[in-house]
All heavy atoms as an XYZ file, in Angstrom:
669
protein
N     -23.210    -31.641     12.801
C     -22.302    -32.688     13.358
C     -21.044    -32.543     12.500
O     -20.983    -31.932     11.404
C     -22.943    -34.127     13.080
O     -22.978    -34.374     11.624
C     -24.165    -34.216     13.776
N     -19.941    -33.104     13.101
C     -18.615    -33.044     12.507
C     -18.553    -33.770     11.219
O     -17.959    -33.284     10.163
C     -17.518    -33.560     13.536
C     -16.170    -33.613     12.825
C     -17.466    -32.777     14.757
N     -19.165    -34.877     11.161
C     -19.166    -35.715      9.952
C     -19.863    -35.015      8.752
O     -19.396    -35.021      7.586
C     -19.815    -37.043     10.275
S     -19.726    -38.304      8.862
N     -21.034    -34.333      9.101
C     -21.768    -33.593      8.174
C     -20.917    -32.424      7.570
O     -21.031    -32.098      6.498
N     -20.206    -31.779      8.495
C     -19.350    -30.701      8.166
C     -18.274    -31.082      7.182
O     -18.030    -30.453      6.154
C     -18.754    -30.031      9.402
C     -17.806    -29.021      9.060
C     -18.262    -27.706      8.792
C     -16.450    -29.075      9.228
C     -17.312    -26.628      8.414
C     -15.547    -28.117      8.968
C     -15.961    -26.858      8.549
N     -17.652    -32.180      7.415
C     -16.524    -32.788      6.611
C     -17.049    -33.068      5.188
O     -16.338    -32.872      4.271
C     -15.832    -33.889      7.331
C     -15.072    -33.359      8.584
C     -14.864    -34.595      6.397
C     -14.466    -34.418      9.428
N     -18.302    -33.681      5.239
C     -18.754    -34.137      3.952
C     -19.508    -33.042      3.102
O     -19.945    -33.352      2.011
C     -19.784    -35.276      4.181
C     -19.196    -36.467      4.688
C     -20.316    -37.581      4.904
C     -19.605    -38.871      5.464
N     -20.718    -39.888      5.667
N     -19.538    -31.797      3.583
C     -20.086    -30.745      2.937
C     -19.388    -30.545      1.559
O     -18.168    -30.533      1.606
C     -20.202    -29.448      3.627
N     -19.962    -30.301      0.468
C     -19.248    -30.145     -0.814
C     -18.140    -29.106     -0.823
O     -17.048    -29.295     -1.342
C     -20.371    -29.872     -1.809
C     -21.724    -30.301     -1.130
C     -21.391    -30.192      0.217
N     -18.412    -27.939     -0.290
C     -17.367    -26.887     -0.360
C     -16.210    -27.263      0.619
O     -14.997    -26.955      0.232
C     -17.999    -25.525      0.183
C     -19.090    -25.033     -0.736
S     -18.589    -24.939     -2.413
C     -18.230    -23.153     -2.428
N     -16.429    -28.006      1.599
C     -15.346    -28.452      2.403
C     -14.458    -29.567      1.744
O     -13.228    -29.673      1.964
C     -15.762    -28.944      3.756
C     -16.375    -27.732      4.621
O     -15.944    -26.608      4.459
N     -17.368    -28.007      5.400
N     -15.151    -30.432      0.980
C     -14.416    -31.522      0.262
C     -13.562    -30.756     -0.799
O     -12.349    -31.187     -0.977
C     -15.389    -32.463     -0.360
C     -14.758    -33.367     -1.332
C     -16.160    -33.243      0.708
N     -14.042    -29.766     -1.476
C     -13.294    -28.980     -2.488
C     -11.998    -28.431     -1.841
O     -10.943    -28.495     -2.404
C     -14.093    -27.844     -3.115
C     -15.176    -28.586     -3.998
C     -13.262    -26.951     -3.946
C     -16.211    -27.609     -4.631
N     -12.183    -27.862     -0.638
C     -11.038    -27.256      0.087
C      -9.993    -28.296      0.430
O      -8.829    -28.115      0.234
C     -11.433    -26.644      1.499
C     -12.122    -25.290      1.119
O     -12.004    -24.701      0.070
O     -12.905    -24.810      2.019
N     -10.453    -29.484      0.938
C      -9.493    -30.515      1.198
C      -8.697    -31.037     -0.033
O      -7.599    -31.187     -0.030
C     -10.254    -31.812      1.900
C     -10.768    -31.328      3.277
C      -9.311    -32.918      2.162
C      -9.684    -31.078      4.273
N      -9.532    -31.218     -1.087
C      -8.888    -31.666     -2.284
C      -7.845    -30.644     -2.949
O      -6.841    -30.971     -3.463
C      -9.922    -31.915     -3.353
C      -9.328    -32.164     -4.854
C     -10.655    -33.158     -2.963
N      -8.150    -29.390     -2.615
C      -7.248    -28.268     -3.074
C      -5.992    -28.195     -2.297
O      -4.921    -28.044     -2.940
C      -8.009    -26.953     -2.910
N      -5.907    -28.513     -1.050
C      -4.738    -28.407     -0.218
C      -4.066    -29.697     -0.034
O      -2.851    -29.777      0.375
C      -4.967    -27.699      1.115
C      -5.871    -28.551      2.056
C      -5.453    -26.315      0.935
C      -6.012    -28.134      3.463
N      -4.696    -30.822     -0.325
C      -4.212    -32.141     -0.082
C      -2.884    -32.380     -0.931
O      -1.841    -32.976     -0.303
C      -5.052    -33.173     -0.405
C      -4.755    -34.681      0.113
C      -4.604    -34.713      1.604
C      -5.897    -35.545     -0.251
N      -2.704    -31.949     -2.220
C      -1.397    -32.286     -2.910
C      -0.213    -31.666     -2.242
O       0.806    -32.183     -2.288
C      -1.762    -31.584     -4.257
C      -3.142    -31.712     -4.448
C      -3.784    -31.371     -3.083
N      -0.383    -30.363     -1.680
C       0.800    -29.785     -1.081
C       1.259    -30.657      0.111
O       2.505    -30.939      0.317
C       0.464    -28.321     -0.662
C       1.460    -27.788      0.291
C       2.662    -27.303     -0.317
C       1.335    -27.786      1.672
C       3.706    -26.732      0.498
C       2.364    -27.173      2.477
C       3.492    -26.672      1.827
N       0.340    -31.114      0.992
C       0.763    -31.796      2.132
C       1.283    -33.243      1.737
O       2.201    -33.634      2.385
C      -0.457    -31.913      3.149
C      -0.673    -30.634      3.797
C      -1.777    -29.865      3.559
C       0.238    -30.093      4.729
C      -1.985    -28.610      4.132
C       0.038    -28.785      5.359
C      -1.048    -28.011      5.045
O      -1.317    -26.954      5.599
N       0.724    -33.780      0.737
C       1.285    -35.053      0.233
C       2.754    -34.867     -0.264
O       3.562    -35.616      0.001
C       0.289    -35.664     -0.883
C      -0.961    -36.328     -0.399
C      -1.795    -36.705     -1.598
C      -0.641    -37.438      0.533
N       2.922    -33.828     -0.969
C       4.257    -33.498     -1.594
C       5.246    -33.263     -0.421
O       6.396    -33.711     -0.446
C       4.202    -32.274     -2.556
C       5.523    -31.836     -3.048
C       6.159    -32.536     -4.084
C       6.280    -30.783     -2.513
N       7.350    -31.787     -4.250
C       7.450    -30.831     -3.309
C       6.106    -29.834     -1.538
C       8.471    -29.747     -3.053
C       7.080    -28.949     -1.280
C       8.212    -28.981     -2.137
N       4.754    -32.425      0.560
C       5.773    -32.122      1.664
C       6.026    -33.392      2.481
O       7.282    -33.590      2.921
C       5.113    -31.019      2.512
N       5.084    -34.267      2.598
C       5.369    -35.559      3.418
C       6.186    -36.471      2.730
O       6.892    -37.251      3.312
C       4.006    -36.104      3.908
N       5.955    -36.638      1.370
C       6.551    -37.702      0.559
C       7.779    -37.141     -0.368
O       7.978    -37.761     -1.320
C       5.483    -38.431     -0.167
C       4.377    -39.003      0.631
C       3.266    -39.478     -0.319
C       4.880    -40.075      1.571
N       8.323    -36.016     -0.014
C       9.284    -35.378     -0.907
C      10.485    -36.183     -1.060
O      11.088    -36.241     -2.134
C       9.583    -33.992     -0.286
C      10.499    -33.193     -1.209
C      10.738    -31.807     -0.669
O      10.283    -31.497      0.389
N      11.427    -31.068     -1.345
N      10.942    -36.945     -0.043
C      12.186    -37.697     -0.199
C      11.950    -39.236     -0.728
O      12.986    -39.948     -0.874
C      12.852    -37.752      1.091
C      13.338    -36.359      1.483
O      13.636    -35.549      0.681
N      13.253    -36.098      2.825
N      10.755    -39.510     -1.001
C      10.523    -40.903     -1.573
C      10.645    -40.864     -3.102
O      10.043    -40.093     -3.771
C       9.059    -41.344     -1.209
C       8.810    -42.713     -1.796
C       8.945    -41.350      0.337
N      11.717    -41.695     -3.650
C      11.957    -41.392     -5.143
C      10.815    -41.823     -6.022
O      10.713    -41.148     -6.978
C      13.122    -42.473     -5.313
C      13.749    -42.779     -3.923
C      12.607    -42.556     -2.938
N       9.981    -42.780     -5.631
C       8.908    -43.166     -6.546
C       7.867    -42.139     -6.567
O       7.078    -41.898     -7.557
C       8.269    -44.478     -6.067
N       7.742    -41.364     -5.577
C       6.591    -40.254     -5.454
C       7.128    -39.110     -6.319
O       6.170    -38.408     -6.817
C       6.440    -39.935     -3.939
C       5.975    -41.123     -3.088
C       5.480    -38.864     -3.877
C       4.636    -41.760     -3.647
N       8.273    -38.902     -6.461
C       8.635    -37.619     -7.362
C       8.158    -37.736     -8.779
O       8.024    -36.749     -9.386
C      10.158    -37.595     -7.395
C      10.814    -37.121     -6.137
C      12.327    -36.911     -6.261
N      12.716    -36.331     -4.925
C      13.750    -35.536     -4.970
N      14.405    -35.125     -6.009
N      14.145    -35.006     -3.764
N       7.885    -38.932     -9.220
C       7.323    -39.061    -10.576
C       5.867    -38.687    -10.770
O       5.340    -38.580    -11.778
C       7.518    -40.503    -11.086
N       5.299    -38.385     -9.545
C       3.841    -38.131     -9.520
C       3.605    -36.637     -9.616
O       2.927    -35.957     -8.768
C       3.113    -38.668     -8.280
C       3.102    -40.140     -8.170
C       2.445    -40.617     -6.802
C       2.295    -40.800     -9.218
N       4.121    -35.981    -10.686
C       3.936    -34.662    -10.985
C       2.495    -34.301    -11.231
O       2.157    -33.143    -11.302
N       1.738    -35.245    -11.436
C       0.236    -35.056    -11.759
C      -0.398    -34.432    -10.701
O      -1.401    -33.574    -10.875
C      -0.368    -36.374    -12.110
C      -1.864    -36.275    -12.333
C       0.210    -37.034    -13.251
N       0.064    -34.583     -9.443
C      -0.599    -33.944     -8.311
C      -0.612    -32.358     -8.301
O      -1.437    -31.743     -7.811
C       0.115    -34.362     -6.961
C      -0.142    -35.689     -6.587
C       0.641    -36.092     -5.297
C      -1.552    -36.027     -6.210
N       0.350    -31.794     -9.117
C       0.436    -30.496     -9.294
C      -0.730    -29.916     -9.995
O      -1.236    -28.771     -9.717
C       1.661    -30.085    -10.067
C       2.879    -30.278     -9.203
C       4.069    -29.773    -10.115
N       5.378    -30.130     -9.374
C       6.586    -29.924     -9.882
N       6.686    -29.409    -10.995
N       7.541    -30.342     -9.188
N      -1.355    -30.675    -10.830
C      -2.487    -30.205    -11.687
C      -3.694    -30.184    -10.765
O      -4.686    -29.349    -11.128
C      -2.778    -31.117    -12.850
O      -3.006    -32.535    -12.419
C      -1.567    -31.154    -13.804
N      -3.769    -30.875     -9.726
C      -4.845    -30.828     -8.857
C      -4.995    -29.477     -8.129
O      -6.017    -29.153     -7.706
C      -4.800    -32.032     -7.819
C      -5.945    -31.978     -6.839
C      -4.764    -33.376     -8.586
N      -3.906    -28.846     -8.081
C      -3.920    -27.511     -7.471
C      -4.745    -26.504     -8.216
O      -5.161    -25.453     -7.658
C      -2.404    -26.939     -7.429
C      -1.626    -27.743     -6.374
C      -0.235    -27.151     -6.246
N       0.638    -28.071     -5.482
C       1.913    -27.803     -5.479
N       2.526    -26.881     -6.162
N       2.605    -28.653     -4.714
N      -5.119    -26.775     -9.413
C      -6.022    -25.880    -10.172
C      -7.376    -25.771     -9.511
O      -8.084    -24.793     -9.769
C      -6.242    -26.438    -11.534
C      -5.046    -26.191    -12.497
C      -5.281    -26.893    -13.878
C      -4.635    -24.698    -12.679
N      -7.729    -26.791     -8.662
C      -8.960    -26.675     -7.896
C      -9.028    -25.395     -7.100
O     -10.041    -24.878     -7.002
C      -9.134    -27.982     -7.012
C     -10.311    -27.933     -6.132
C      -9.161    -29.192     -7.868
N      -7.942    -24.839     -6.648
C      -7.926    -23.675     -5.818
C      -8.494    -22.485     -6.709
O      -9.291    -21.682     -6.243
C      -6.596    -23.317     -5.363
C      -5.984    -24.231     -4.308
C      -4.703    -23.795     -3.959
N      -4.005    -24.886     -3.196
C      -2.744    -24.910     -3.002
N      -1.857    -23.987     -3.500
N      -2.151    -25.891     -2.198
N      -8.056    -22.513     -7.959
C      -8.525    -21.416     -8.868
C      -9.942    -21.497     -9.120
O     -10.632    -20.494     -9.028
C      -7.685    -21.544    -10.132
C      -8.188    -20.603    -11.239
C      -7.705    -19.136    -10.696
C      -7.400    -20.840    -12.575
N     -10.560    -22.694     -9.296
C     -11.899    -22.784     -9.487
C     -12.769    -22.410     -8.263
O     -13.757    -21.869     -8.358
C     -12.259    -24.270     -9.847
C     -11.660    -24.669    -11.213
C     -10.928    -25.880    -11.303
C     -11.911    -23.887    -12.251
C     -10.369    -26.211    -12.517
C     -11.345    -24.251    -13.568
C     -10.578    -25.443    -13.651
N     -12.091    -22.604     -7.044
C     -12.764    -22.286     -5.814
C     -12.863    -20.779     -5.645
O     -13.905    -20.335     -5.417
C     -11.866    -22.764     -4.625
C     -12.323    -22.364     -3.336
C     -13.421    -23.210     -2.817
N     -13.574    -22.992     -1.349
C     -14.712    -22.872     -0.736
N     -15.718    -23.004     -1.390
N     -14.703    -22.592      0.530
N     -11.777    -20.051     -6.037
C     -11.833    -18.588     -6.087
C     -12.777    -17.960     -7.040
O     -13.601    -17.078     -6.700
C     -10.419    -17.935     -6.288
C     -10.424    -16.530     -6.507
C      -9.456    -18.352     -5.149
N     -12.877    -18.633     -8.223
C     -13.786    -18.108     -9.215
C     -15.240    -18.407     -8.834
O     -16.147    -17.610     -9.192
C     -13.518    -18.746    -10.575
C     -12.204    -18.348    -11.227
C     -11.972    -19.135    -12.450
C     -12.159    -16.910    -11.477
N     -15.507    -19.472     -8.045
C     -16.831    -19.803     -7.555
C     -17.206    -18.659     -6.634
O     -18.364    -18.298     -6.472
C     -16.887    -21.161     -6.855
C     -17.403    -22.261     -7.717
C     -17.417    -23.490     -6.850
C     -18.525    -24.392     -7.343
N     -18.508    -25.663     -6.612
N     -16.364    -18.198     -5.760
C     -16.664    -17.203     -4.799
C     -17.105    -15.931     -5.413
O     -17.803    -15.169     -4.713
C     -15.516    -16.917     -3.937
C     -15.082    -18.059     -2.865
C     -13.849    -17.720     -2.105
C     -16.187    -18.241     -1.933
N     -16.730    -15.650     -6.679
C     -17.097    -14.420     -7.293
C     -18.644    -14.322     -7.546
O     -19.234    -13.203     -7.588
N     -19.290    -15.496     -7.496
C     -20.820    -15.470     -7.605
C     -21.429    -14.765     -6.413
O     -22.494    -14.180     -6.554
C     -21.326    -16.934     -7.735
C     -21.664    -17.402     -9.073
C     -22.370    -18.656     -8.947
N     -21.326    -19.676     -9.343
C     -21.473    -20.984     -9.051
N     -22.536    -21.434     -8.525
N     -20.584    -21.804     -9.373
N     -20.851    -14.927     -5.324
C     -21.475    -14.432     -4.036
C     -21.005    -13.133     -3.551
O     -21.430    -12.562     -2.584
C     -21.164    -15.456     -2.969
C     -21.697    -16.881     -3.344
C     -20.684    -17.838     -3.603
C     -23.000    -17.140     -3.508
C     -21.183    -19.096     -4.009
C     -23.409    -18.477     -3.970
C     -22.393    -19.354     -4.204
O     -22.851    -20.658     -4.643
N     -19.947    -12.617     -4.248
C     -19.358    -11.292     -3.884
C     -19.814    -10.226     -4.855
O     -19.376    -10.316     -6.024
C     -17.902    -11.344     -3.652
O     -17.399    -10.167     -3.554
N     -20.455     -9.162     -4.464
C     -20.867     -8.059     -5.345
C     -19.690     -7.338     -5.796
O     -19.557     -6.913     -6.930
C     -21.808     -7.143     -4.511
N     -18.636     -7.245     -4.872
C     -17.304     -6.482     -5.411
C     -16.752     -7.128     -6.472
O     -16.155     -6.706     -7.396
N     -16.745     -8.563     -6.316
C     -15.909     -9.350     -7.282
C     -16.754     -9.384     -8.599
O     -16.124     -9.292     -9.708
C     -15.896    -10.802     -6.878
C     -14.902    -11.732     -7.581
S     -13.281    -11.535     -6.881
C     -13.102    -13.114     -6.291
N     -18.109     -9.393     -8.595
C     -18.886     -9.228     -9.783
C     -18.670     -7.995    -10.488
O     -18.493     -7.925    -11.686
C     -20.347     -9.456     -9.449
C     -20.769    -10.907     -9.071
C     -22.169    -11.002     -8.656
O     -22.850    -10.032     -8.539
N     -22.641    -12.281     -8.588
N     -18.522     -6.885     -9.685
C     -18.280     -5.577    -10.216
C     -16.928     -5.544    -10.875
O     -16.733     -4.879    -11.984
C     -18.294     -4.499     -9.148
C     -18.149     -3.090     -9.539
C     -19.231     -2.666    -10.498
C     -18.161     -2.142     -8.376
N     -15.964     -6.198    -10.248
C     -14.557     -6.157    -11.012
C     -14.561     -7.011    -12.249
O     -13.942     -6.542    -13.158
C     -13.573     -6.928    -10.024
C     -12.193     -6.867    -10.412
S     -10.968     -7.660     -9.377
C     -11.337     -9.354     -9.685
N     -15.303     -8.111    -12.262
C     -15.410     -8.831    -13.564
C     -16.136     -8.000    -14.567
O     -15.665     -8.018    -15.777
C     -16.142    -10.183    -13.291
C     -15.286    -11.188    -12.637
C     -15.848    -12.003    -11.647
C     -13.873    -11.447    -13.023
C     -15.039    -12.908    -10.924
C     -13.202    -12.464    -12.345
C     -13.759    -13.128    -11.366
N     -17.155     -7.269    -14.270
C     -17.798     -6.409    -15.239
C     -16.880     -5.384    -15.783
O     -16.869     -5.083    -16.919
C     -19.147     -5.884    -14.620
C     -19.754     -4.757    -15.509
C     -20.165     -6.981    -14.457
N     -16.206     -4.709    -14.863
C     -15.213     -3.769    -15.247
C     -14.188     -4.258    -16.194
O     -13.783     -3.514    -17.082
C     -14.543     -3.077    -14.053
N     -13.576     -5.371    -15.838
C     -12.638     -5.989    -16.720
C     -13.181     -6.295    -18.092
O     -12.446     -6.235    -19.157
C     -12.022     -7.278    -16.093
C     -11.130     -7.076    -14.819
C     -10.745     -8.410    -14.285
C      -9.790     -6.345    -15.362
N     -14.448     -6.860    -18.127
C     -15.125     -7.170    -19.379
C     -15.224     -5.837    -20.134
O     -14.954     -5.886    -21.497
C     -16.417     -7.861    -19.078
C     -17.152     -8.272    -20.309
C     -18.464     -8.948    -19.940
C     -19.344     -9.242    -21.117
N     -20.606     -9.737    -20.743
N     -15.644     -4.750    -19.619
C     -15.951     -3.574    -20.262
C     -14.657     -2.936    -20.795
O     -14.671     -2.131    -21.749
C     -16.660     -2.588    -19.322
C     -18.110     -3.114    -19.104
O     -18.752     -3.863    -19.936
N     -18.726     -2.438    -18.010
N     -13.551     -3.055    -20.132
C     -12.290     -2.400    -20.521
C     -11.339     -3.350    -21.278
O     -10.281     -3.035    -21.514
C     -11.548     -1.902    -19.238
O     -11.188     -2.943    -18.447
N     -11.959     -4.497    -21.699
C     -11.010     -5.509    -22.386
C     -10.512     -5.108    -23.805
O      -9.406     -5.309    -24.124
C     -11.731     -6.810    -22.560
O     -12.935     -6.701    -23.413
N     -11.304     -4.277    -24.414
C     -10.820     -3.763    -25.786
C      -9.802     -2.750    -25.558
O      -8.737     -2.771    -26.278
C     -12.054     -3.108    -26.494
C     -11.635     -2.595    -27.960
C     -12.794     -2.021    -28.629
O     -13.935     -1.870    -28.124
N     -12.593     -1.828    -29.959
N      -9.893     -1.839    -24.524
C      -8.743     -0.851    -24.327
C      -7.507     -1.643    -23.918
O      -6.383     -1.151    -24.264
C      -9.197      0.100    -23.320
N      -7.643     -2.557    -23.087
C      -6.528     -3.372    -22.634
C      -5.882     -4.074    -23.743
O      -4.578     -4.183    -23.752
C      -6.978     -4.392    -21.576
N      -6.611     -4.632    -24.725
C      -6.050     -5.275    -25.920
C      -5.208     -4.247    -26.719
O      -4.217     -4.534    -27.278
C      -7.129     -5.986    -26.707
C      -7.632     -7.227    -26.104
C      -8.774     -7.764    -26.866
C      -6.520     -8.296    -25.988
N      -5.809     -3.030    -26.938
C      -5.008     -2.044    -27.613
C      -3.742     -1.713    -26.875
O      -2.689     -1.502    -27.557
C      -5.977     -0.784    -27.877
C      -5.215      0.388    -28.427
C      -7.131     -1.082    -28.733
N      -3.752     -1.623    -25.625
C      -2.654     -1.264    -24.839
C      -1.600     -2.407    -25.057
O      -0.441     -2.150    -25.228
C      -2.876     -1.109    -23.373
C      -1.770     -1.020    -22.406
C      -0.994      0.382    -22.732
C      -2.163     -0.960    -21.030
N      -2.001     -3.606    -24.951
C      -1.119     -4.736    -25.086
C      -0.460     -4.799    -26.570
O       0.717     -5.097    -26.807
C      -1.882     -6.033    -24.908
C      -2.167     -6.343    -23.548
S      -0.751     -6.624    -22.594
C      -1.443     -7.486    -21.163
N      -1.285     -4.422    -27.517
C      -0.784     -4.372    -28.933
C       0.319     -3.351    -29.013
O       1.375     -3.621    -29.636
C      -2.035     -3.993    -29.858
C      -1.533     -3.792    -31.244
C      -1.157     -4.838    -32.106
C      -1.448     -2.469    -31.804
C      -0.785     -4.657    -33.429
C      -1.153     -2.279    -33.085
C      -0.719     -3.394    -33.862
N       0.138     -2.186    -28.469
C       1.131     -1.086    -28.667
C       2.409     -1.486    -27.798
O       3.506     -1.105    -28.093
C       0.568      0.315    -28.160
C      -0.290      0.851    -29.250
C      -1.609      1.140    -29.065
C       0.302      1.247    -30.516
C      -2.305      1.755    -29.963
C      -0.533      1.711    -31.455
C      -1.772      1.965    -31.291
N       2.209     -2.198    -26.576
C       3.337     -2.636    -25.855
C       4.187     -3.567    -26.713
O       5.470     -3.596    -26.600
C       2.828     -3.187    -24.513
C       2.481     -2.245    -23.515
C       1.866     -2.866    -22.307
C       3.576     -1.273    -23.132
N       3.461     -4.558    -27.360
C       4.250     -5.581    -28.153
C       4.911     -4.784    -29.306
O       6.079     -5.135    -29.648
C       3.282     -6.642    -28.734
C       4.004     -7.398    -29.722
C       2.779     -7.502    -27.450
N       4.290     -3.859    -29.994
C       4.899     -3.159    -31.068
C       6.128     -2.352    -30.533
O       7.108     -2.440    -31.251
C       3.923     -2.101    -31.761
C       2.751     -2.873    -32.413
C       4.538     -1.144    -32.657
C       3.136     -3.638    -33.627
N       6.074     -1.889    -29.304
C       7.147     -1.130    -28.672
C       8.378     -2.032    -28.449
O       9.426     -1.681    -28.486
N       8.060     -3.267    -28.097
C       9.120     -4.240    -27.792
C       9.816     -4.738    -29.039
O      11.023     -5.042    -29.040
C       8.581     -5.484    -27.105
C       8.153     -5.219    -25.608
C       7.495     -6.423    -24.953
C       9.336     -4.853    -24.752
N       9.074     -4.715    -30.182
C       9.662     -5.213    -31.407
C      10.405     -4.058    -32.102
O      11.378     -3.659    -32.128
C       8.534     -5.661    -32.416
C       9.239     -6.088    -33.770
C       7.905     -6.901    -31.818
């Protein structure tokens, strides 16, 4: 049913993730609403949603393993880049 679809946890997360943008767009010219910068932090829900998808994607899991395995080399590269900038 439609009601069951809307109440599904993943769909609620999607709605909460995009709702701040639409609220900001609709209420942009209202002076009292401009002070509600807190809504921007709710956008972090999108990031959590993407990271949750990594559990179900073999390619995403492989990418995380590769990043984890190459983290030491990346840190050495960053170190030399910082030394080069100084």
